[in-house]
C-alpha positions, 0 to 999 in steps of 0.5 A: 499500499502507498504512503498516500493510501496509508495516510488516507486510510487513517483519515477515513477510518476516523469520523470528523473531527479528525484527531491530528497526531502529535508527529503530524502537527510537528511536520506542520510546525517545523515545515510551515512557519506560517502555521505557527502564527495562526490562532489556535482555532484556525490551526484546529480548523486547518487540521480538519481541512487537511484531512479532507484534502488528503481523503479526496486528493491522490498524491504520487511521487515522480522521478524516483521520489519516495513520498512520505507523510511529511511531504503529503501533509506539507502540501495538503496543509498549504493548499488547505489554508487557501480554502480554510473558511470556504464551505464544501470540499477543498477543491472540487475539481482537484484529482491529483497532486504529483510531486517531483524531487526538483524542477521538472521538464515538459514538452510544450507545443504552440502553432507556428507560421504556415500551420507548423507546430513549434515544440519546446521544453519548459522547466518548471517548479510547479504546474496547475492543469484544468483537468485537476492535477497539480504539479510541484517541485518538492525542494521548491515547496520547502523553500517557499514555505520556509520563507514567509516573508519573501512573497514566493510560495509555489504551493499557494501559486498553483492552488490559487490557479485551481481556484481561479479555474473553477469557473472554467477559465484561468483569467484571474477572476474566481467564483464570486458571490454576486454581480456587484462582487464581479464588478468591484473585483475587476475594477480593482484588479485591472487597475492593480495589474496595469500598475504592475505592468507599468512598474515592470516596464519602468524597471521599478521595484514592485510589491508583487513579483513581476511575473504577475504582469504576465497576464491576469491569471498569474496576476491573481496567483502572485497576488495570492502569494503576497497576500499571504506572505507580505500581508502588511505591506499589501494592506498598507501599500495596495489596500484595495487589493488586500481588501478584495483578497481578504473577502475572497479568501475570508482570512486577514493574515495581516493579523497573524504577522 
């Protein structure tokens, strides 16, 4: 039986609320400094969400990576933090998490001039696919989780893409509760995204990673990383953006720092 199946079975045999083992709590405390900053009530809630996540998501190690409880819990807890206060299954369209030991390479094809097909090799730290698959490099997962002040977290980034794609498009606009909410979101994000593009164009230092200027989908994912890892800076410098993300995630990370 795979390590994922063993861990999944432990959660399935217990009725909710799950009782987190001390060693699991130690993994979260050691690997996720942000976990130690959570109020106790949110820690317990995160345990429950993490259990749900593991029960419903298949994990597989790739390129010789042997999975263990620590790896699975480290990924699952970070993904679950994004949906901590949202009802229902953590990620209803997610099926699989693939973990590579380090950066992985895959082939990408695109249409070229005259109907030709251009194939290129792309090196990645993480990928989120519309078919319900997230691919992560384990060493990048660890680095991103370990530094909670740099605004870089590949797990937050790729799972933000999963949330973004729930409406069928990874376009920087996740599912929102009302037409008014969509209008406010569009106004705030369009303005802030244009600001980042302008800062990148002029070579100015920006709060968000310049990669967020690539397209609206990447802007939302980068903004999510910043929201959880640089919340006080975002709240001060970009309060409108912070308020929109605070409303969407139903969390206020600035209070944890």
